[in-house]
C-alpha positions as CSV (number, residue, x, y, z in Angstrom):
1,M,0.0,0.0,0.0
2,K,1.0,3.6,-0.4
3,L,-0.4,6.8,1.0
4,Y,-0.8,10.1,-0.9
5,E,-0.5,12.8,1.7
6,F,0.9,16.2,2.7
7,A,2.9,15.7,5.9
8,P,2.1,19.0,7.7
9,A,-1.7,18.7,7.1
10,P,-4.0,17.4,9.9
11,N,-6.0,14.8,7.9
12,P,-3.0,12.8,6.7
13,R,-1.6,12.9,10.2
14,R,-4.8,11.2,11.5
15,V,-4.1,8.3,9.1
16,R,-0.4,8.1,9.9
17,M,-1.2,8.0,13.6
18,F,-3.8,5.3,13.0
19,L,-1.3,3.3,11.0
20,A,1.3,3.7,13.7
21,E,-1.1,2.4,16.4
22,K,-1.7,-0.6,14.2
23,G,2.0,-1.2,13.6
24,V,1.5,-1.0,9.8
25,A,4.0,0.7,7.6
26,V,3.2,2.1,4.1
27,D,5.1,4.1,1.5
28,T,4.1,7.7,1.2
29,I,3.9,10.1,-1.7
30,Q,3.9,13.8,-0.8
31,I,1.3,16.1,-2.5
32,D,2.3,19.6,-1.8
33,L,-0.9,21.5,-1.0
34,T,1.0,24.8,-0.8
35,K,1.9,24.5,-4.5
36,G,-1.6,23.3,-5.5
37,E,-0.5,19.9,-6.5
38,Q,-3.8,18.5,-5.4
39,R,-5.5,20.4,-8.2
40,T,-3.4,19.1,-11.0
41,E,-4.9,16.9,-13.6
42,E,-2.5,14.1,-12.6
43,F,-3.7,14.1,-9.1
44,R,-7.3,14.6,-10.0
45,A,-7.1,11.3,-11.9
46,I,-6.1,9.7,-8.6
47,N,-8.7,11.5,-6.5
48,P,-11.5,13.6,-8.1
49,A,-12.2,15.2,-4.7
50,M,-8.7,16.7,-5.0
51,D,-7.8,16.3,-1.4
52,V,-5.5,14.1,0.8
53,P,-5.0,11.5,2.1
54,V,-5.6,8.8,-0.4
55,L,-4.7,5.2,0.3
56,E,-3.7,3.2,-2.7
57,L,-3.9,-0.6,-2.3
58,D,-1.5,-3.0,-3.9
59,D,-3.9,-3.8,-6.7
60,G,-4.3,-0.1,-7.6
61,R,-7.7,0.5,-6.0
62,R,-7.9,3.7,-4.0
63,I,-9.7,4.9,-0.9
64,H,-9.9,8.6,0.1
65,Q,-11.5,10.3,3.1
66,V,-10.0,9.7,6.5
67,D,-12.7,7.7,8.2
68,A,-13.1,5.5,5.2
69,I,-9.4,4.7,5.2
70,C,-9.3,4.0,8.9
71,H,-12.4,1.8,8.8
72,Y,-10.7,-0.2,6.0
73,L,-7.5,-0.5,8.0
74,E,-9.5,-1.6,11.0
75,E,-11.0,-4.5,9.1
76,C,-7.7,-5.5,7.6
77,Y,-5.8,-5.2,10.9
78,P,-8.3,-6.0,13.7
79,D,-5.7,-6.4,16.4
80,N,-5.6,-3.4,18.8
81,P,-9.1,-2.3,17.8
82,L,-9.5,1.5,17.5
83,W,-13.1,1.8,16.6
84,G,-14.5,0.0,19.7
85,R,-14.2,-3.4,21.2
86,D,-18.0,-4.2,21.1
87,A,-21.1,-3.0,19.4
88,F,-22.0,-0.4,22.0
89,E,-18.4,0.9,22.3
90,R,-18.2,1.2,18.5
91,A,-21.4,3.3,18.6
92,Q,-19.8,5.6,21.2
93,V,-16.6,6.0,19.3
94,N,-18.6,6.9,16.2
95,I,-20.7,9.4,18.0
96,H,-17.7,11.2,19.6
97,N,-15.6,10.9,16.5
98,H,-18.3,12.7,14.5
99,Q,-18.8,15.4,17.1
100,I,-15.0,16.1,17.2
101,M,-14.9,16.3,13.5
102,L,-17.9,18.6,13.3
103,N,-17.3,20.9,16.3
104,G,-13.5,20.7,16.4
105,L,-11.8,19.9,13.1
106,M,-14.4,21.8,10.9
107,A,-14.3,24.7,13.3
108,V,-10.6,25.1,13.0
109,A,-10.8,24.7,9.3
110,E,-13.5,27.3,9.1
111,A,-11.3,29.8,10.9
112,Y,-8.1,28.9,9.1
113,R,-9.3,28.6,5.5
114,N,-11.2,31.9,5.7
115,T,-8.2,33.9,6.9
116,T,-5.2,32.4,5.2
117,P,-4.0,34.2,2.0
118,M,-3.2,30.8,0.4
119,F,-6.9,30.0,0.5
120,V,-8.3,33.1,-1.2
121,D,-11.1,31.8,-3.3
122,R,-10.3,28.3,-1.9
123,A,-12.1,28.5,1.4
124,V,-13.5,25.0,1.0
125,P,-11.4,22.1,-0.2
126,G,-12.4,20.2,-3.3
127,P,-12.9,20.8,-7.0
128,H,-14.9,24.0,-6.7
129,N,-13.8,27.5,-5.7
130,Y,-15.5,29.4,-2.8
131,P,-14.6,32.9,-1.5
132,Q,-13.3,33.5,2.0
133,S,-15.8,35.0,4.5
134,P,-14.7,37.1,7.5
135,E,-17.9,36.2,9.2
136,L,-17.3,32.5,8.9
137,A,-13.7,33.0,10.2
138,E,-15.1,34.8,13.3
139,R,-17.7,32.1,13.9
140,G,-15.0,29.4,13.5
141,M,-12.9,31.0,16.2
142,L,-15.9,31.1,18.6
143,R,-16.6,27.4,17.8
144,V,-12.9,26.5,18.5
145,A,-13.1,28.2,21.9
146,N,-16.3,26.3,22.7
147,F,-14.7,23.0,21.6
148,F,-11.7,23.5,23.9
149,S,-14.1,24.3,26.8
150,D,-16.4,21.4,26.1
151,M,-13.5,18.9,25.9
152,D,-12.0,20.2,29.1
153,A,-15.3,19.5,30.9
154,H,-15.5,16.1,29.2
155,F,-12.1,15.0,30.5
156,A,-13.0,15.9,34.0
157,A,-14.8,12.5,34.2
158,S,-13.2,10.5,31.4
159,E,-9.6,9.3,30.9
160,Y,-10.0,9.1,27.1
161,V,-12.7,10.4,24.8
162,V,-14.6,7.1,25.4
163,G,-14.1,6.2,29.0
164,D,-10.9,4.2,29.7
165,Y,-10.4,3.2,26.1
166,F,-8.0,4.8,23.6
167,S,-9.7,5.1,20.2
168,V,-9.7,6.8,16.9
169,A,-11.6,9.6,18.5
170,D,-8.6,10.4,20.7
171,I,-6.5,10.5,17.6
172,Q,-8.8,13.0,15.9
173,A,-9.1,15.1,19.0
174,L,-5.3,15.3,19.4
175,I,-5.0,16.4,15.7
176,V,-7.6,19.1,16.3
177,I,-5.8,20.5,19.3
178,D,-2.6,20.7,17.4
179,F,-4.4,22.0,14.3
180,A,-5.8,24.8,16.4
181,K,-2.3,26.2,16.9
182,W,-2.5,27.2,13.2
183,V,-5.1,29.8,14.3
184,K,-3.1,30.6,17.4
185,V,-5.4,28.8,19.9
186,R,-3.9,26.8,22.6
187,I,-5.0,25.0,25.8
188,A,-5.7,27.6,28.5
189,P,-3.9,27.3,31.8
190,E,-7.2,26.7,33.6
191,Q,-8.1,23.8,31.2
192,E,-6.3,21.3,33.4
193,N,-8.4,18.3,32.4
194,L,-7.8,18.9,28.7
195,Q,-4.1,19.5,29.3
196,R,-3.8,16.2,31.2
197,W,-5.4,14.3,28.4
198,Y,-3.3,16.1,25.8
199,D,-0.1,15.3,27.5
200,Q,-1.0,11.7,27.9
201,I,-1.9,11.3,24.2
202,S,1.0,13.3,22.9
203,A,3.4,11.0,24.8
204,R,2.2,8.0,22.7
205,P,4.8,7.0,20.1
206,S,2.2,7.2,17.4
207,A,1.7,11.0,18.0
208,S,5.0,11.7,16.3
209,A,4.2,9.6,13.2
């Protein structure tokens, strides 16, 4: 297998960390988003959605979109399950993973893509162009602040995102916290629960994948 990715970007990092937790090594091909390589005809033939990551299987078939890739890997490498160990836990992981994507990752992206000069007329990833919006950037920053506050409250009574179980939701939450640094948001000194969790997850070897 090989992974088309851009190392600094948050979504490819989510897959790399998942692979590291599974102990699976793949070759990587860098697609430089800062140079617009995801919008070339060559890459569009690989992924019409024009985003990364993309997992290419040994037989040439391809999977894009982070959760789709991670679900595929979970089925291929079931040891050390990251999507839940039973039906109820899998449901909980999916619930939290979706909320973290919606209220965390998308909030940071809303703030970042609507303020960064590189994304003028590219405020939304994909094949179509959309203008930046100062109002959406402002709303994104408010959503990021609320996400940090909500996660701090959550970790007051939970070791990981889902109880005492490390899952793909923790991977995504870590990437969101680090992605938020791109819009100059960091864990506040009073958010001790979130800081405890962040330090614990950041110490895992996979966090540096």
